[in-house]
Each structure stands twice: as structure tokens, then as C-alpha cells.
C-alpha positions as CSV (number, residue, x, y, z in Angstrom):
1,E,-11.4,0.3,-2.8
2,Q,-9.7,3.6,-3.9
3,A,-6.3,2.3,-3.4
4,W,-5.4,0.8,-6.9
5,V,-4.5,2.0,-10.3
6,T,-4.1,0.2,-13.8
7,C,-1.8,0.4,-16.4
8,S,-1.1,-1.3,-19.8
9,S,2.4,-0.7,-21.1
10,R,5.4,-1.8,-19.4
11,A,6.8,2.0,-19.1
12,A,3.7,3.5,-17.4
13,C,3.5,0.7,-15.1
14,D,7.2,1.3,-14.3
15,Q,6.5,4.9,-13.9
16,I,3.6,4.1,-11.7
17,W,5.6,1.3,-9.7
18,N,8.3,4.0,-9.0
19,S,5.7,6.5,-7.7
20,T,4.1,4.0,-5.7
21,R,7.4,3.1,-3.9
22,L,7.9,7.0,-3.2
23,Y,4.4,6.9,-1.9
24,V,5.0,4.0,0.5
25,Q,8.0,5.7,1.8
26,L,6.0,8.9,2.4
27,Y,3.2,7.2,4.4
28,S,5.1,4.5,6.3
29,R,7.1,5.2,9.4
30,T,9.0,2.1,8.9
31,P,11.7,1.4,6.2
32,I,11.2,-0.8,3.1
33,N,12.3,-4.1,3.7
34,C,11.4,-5.9,0.3
35,L,11.5,-4.2,-3.0
36,N,11.0,-6.0,-6.2
37,D,8.9,-6.0,-9.5
38,S,6.0,-7.3,-7.8
39,L,6.0,-6.2,-4.1
40,I,7.0,-3.5,-2.0
41,E,6.7,-3.9,1.8
42,T,7.7,-1.9,4.8
43,E,9.0,-3.3,8.1
44,V,6.4,-4.2,10.8
45,P,6.7,-1.4,13.6
46,H,7.5,-2.8,17.0
47,E,4.8,-0.4,18.3
48,S,1.0,-0.9,18.2
49,G,-0.8,1.8,16.4
50,I,1.6,2.6,13.7
51,A,0.5,1.9,10.1
52,Y,2.6,-0.3,7.9
53,F,2.2,-0.6,4.3
54,W,2.8,-2.8,0.9
55,A,1.9,-2.7,-2.5
56,E,1.3,-5.5,-5.0
57,R,1.7,-5.4,-8.9
58,T,-0.2,-8.2,-10.6
59,T,-0.7,-8.5,-14.4
60,D,-3.9,-10.6,-15.7
61,V,-4.3,-12.6,-18.9
62,S,-5.4,-9.3,-21.0
63,G,-1.9,-7.7,-19.9
64,T,-3.5,-5.2,-17.4
65,T,-1.3,-4.6,-14.7
66,T,-3.0,-3.6,-11.2
67,I,-1.2,-2.0,-8.6
68,R,-2.9,-2.0,-5.2
69,L,-1.6,-0.3,-1.8
70,K,-2.7,-1.9,1.7
71,G,-2.0,-1.0,5.2
72,M,-2.1,-2.7,8.5
73,C,-1.1,-2.0,12.2
74,R,0.3,-4.1,14.7
75,G,-2.5,-4.7,17.4
76,M,-5.2,-3.4,15.2
77,Y,-7.3,-6.7,15.7
78,A,-7.5,-8.9,18.8
79,S,-6.9,-12.4,18.8
80,N,-10.4,-13.3,18.4
81,G,-10.4,-10.9,15.1
82,D,-12.5,-8.0,16.9
83,P,-11.1,-4.6,16.4
84,A,-8.6,-3.8,19.2
85,W,-8.2,-0.5,21.1
86,T,-5.7,0.7,18.4
87,Y,-8.2,0.0,15.5
88,G,-9.6,3.8,15.3
89,I,-6.2,5.2,15.3
90,C,-4.8,2.6,12.6
91,A,-7.9,2.9,10.4
92,N,-7.6,6.5,10.0
93,Q,-3.8,6.3,9.1
94,I,-4.5,3.5,6.5
95,R,-7.6,5.4,5.2
96,R,-5.5,8.6,4.6
97,A,-3.0,6.7,2.8
98,E,-5.3,4.9,0.6
99,M,-7.6,7.9,-0.2
100,G,-4.7,9.7,-1.5
101,F,-3.0,6.8,-3.5
102,R,-5.0,7.2,-7.0
103,G,-4.4,11.0,-7.1
104,V,-1.0,11.0,-6.1
105,V,0.6,7.9,-8.4
106,G,-1.7,8.7,-11.3
107,E,-3.3,6.3,-13.7
108,V,-1.5,6.1,-16.9
109,Q,-2.6,4.0,-20.0
């Protein structure tokens, strides 16, 4: 819930998007494999219990852009959808990244 920011002007959104890229690089142990104007995505790690991240940039009909950070771990959930043995480790990594997101990338209007 805390891992999003909004912006209205192209310049402000570009600044936040660049900060988001740096933030994703800081928190992910895998490199970015997709980077464009609407998606920043890191590679999925080979090991379980290591978080990887992605950010999405969307604009609504009013012109407000929202940038969201999301995270996941390989092996975080069992095949039946229940939390797997790495869930606690993964959740902590993702929570740390998500909780600091707004404070680091800022909210520019």
C-alpha cells in the first residue's frame, strides 16, 4: 500500500521514474532485464528466497501518473497458493523495499 507515488507533469514523472530505476537497482540482487517508459523489471533469481522487483508506470484519463513498486520471490508460495517455507524471508525483503519507496523517490507534483 505504501509503494506508490503520483505525479502530473512529464518532467516530474521522468524524475521519479529515474529515481525508481535506481531504487530497484539498490534493492534487487538481480540486474534489470527490462527498462522502458512503463516498466522496470529485474531478472528472476535462480535461488529461492531472494526478492526481485518491478515497477509500473501508468497514467489515468485525468493525466495523473502513478508509479508502483512490486516485489516477489521464487518459491514464496507453494503450488496450492499457500505460503511456502521462504515466505517469511521474502516478505521481510519486500516489505523493507516497499516501506522505504515513497520516502526515497519522493512525490513531486
